[in-house]
C-alpha positions as CSV (number, residue, x, y, z in Angstrom):
1,M,-0.1,0.3,-0.1
2,R,1.5,3.3,-1.4
3,I,0.5,6.5,-0.4
4,T,1.0,9.8,-2.6
5,C,1.2,13.5,-2.2
6,G,1.0,16.1,-4.8
7,V,1.5,19.1,-4.5
8,K,0.8,22.4,-6.7
9,L,2.8,25.4,-5.4
10,T,1.7,28.0,-7.9
11,Q,-0.9,29.4,-10.4
12,S,-4.3,27.0,-9.7
13,G,-2.4,25.4,-6.8
14,G,-3.4,22.7,-4.9
15,V,-3.3,19.4,-3.5
16,A,-3.8,15.8,-4.4
17,L,-3.4,12.3,-2.4
18,F,-3.5,8.5,-4.3
19,H,-4.2,5.7,-2.1
20,D,-2.5,2.9,-4.3
21,D,-3.7,3.7,-7.7
22,V,-6.6,5.2,-6.5
23,L,-7.3,9.5,-6.3
24,E,-8.6,9.7,-3.0
25,F,-9.3,14.4,-3.4
26,N,-8.0,17.0,-5.5
27,V,-8.6,20.5,-3.7
28,E,-7.4,23.5,-5.1
29,A,-6.6,26.7,-3.0
30,Q,-9.2,28.9,-4.5
31,K,-11.8,26.4,-3.5
32,L,-10.4,27.2,0.1
33,E,-11.7,29.9,2.0
34,N,-13.3,32.0,-0.8
35,N,-9.4,32.3,-2.3
36,R,-9.2,34.4,-5.3
37,R,-8.9,32.6,-9.1
38,Y,-6.1,30.8,-9.4
39,S,-4.3,30.6,-5.6
40,D,-0.9,29.2,-5.4
41,V,-0.1,27.2,-2.1
42,D,1.8,30.3,-0.5
43,D,1.4,28.5,3.5
44,L,3.2,25.1,3.6
45,T,0.3,24.7,6.9
46,L,-1.8,24.7,4.0
47,I,-0.9,21.3,2.6
48,A,-1.1,19.7,6.9
49,R,-4.5,21.2,7.1
50,I,-6.6,19.5,3.3
51,L,-4.0,16.2,4.5
52,G,-5.9,16.7,8.1
53,D,-9.3,17.3,6.7
54,F,-9.4,13.9,5.0
55,G,-7.6,12.0,8.1
56,Y,-3.8,11.6,6.7
57,K,-1.0,12.9,8.2
58,I,2.2,14.2,6.8
59,S,4.2,11.6,8.2
60,D,1.1,8.9,6.7
61,V,2.5,10.2,2.5
62,D,5.3,7.8,1.1
63,Q,5.6,10.0,-1.9
64,W,5.8,13.3,-2.8
65,A,5.2,14.5,-6.4
66,L,6.1,18.1,-6.3
67,D,5.2,20.6,-9.5
68,G,5.4,24.5,-9.6
69,W,5.6,27.1,-12.6
70,D,7.1,30.6,-12.1
71,G,4.8,32.4,-14.0
72,A,7.7,34.7,-15.7
73,I,7.3,33.5,-18.7
74,H,3.7,34.0,-20.8
75,G,3.1,31.6,-23.5
């Protein structure tokens, strides 16, 4: 049994969690607390909070997948 957490920190940031090959959840930062559209994940404690909302802890995650976009170049 493997738990993988995917985190996108920049534009339209969010957190997704897979339990083996099954997507357990995917939460976008913009959907939380009426955040603005295309919100980044600026505060890393948000990751722990989202995991906790679904009954997971940071220590439950076996592997992490991180992505980001600096937004400096449009194209």
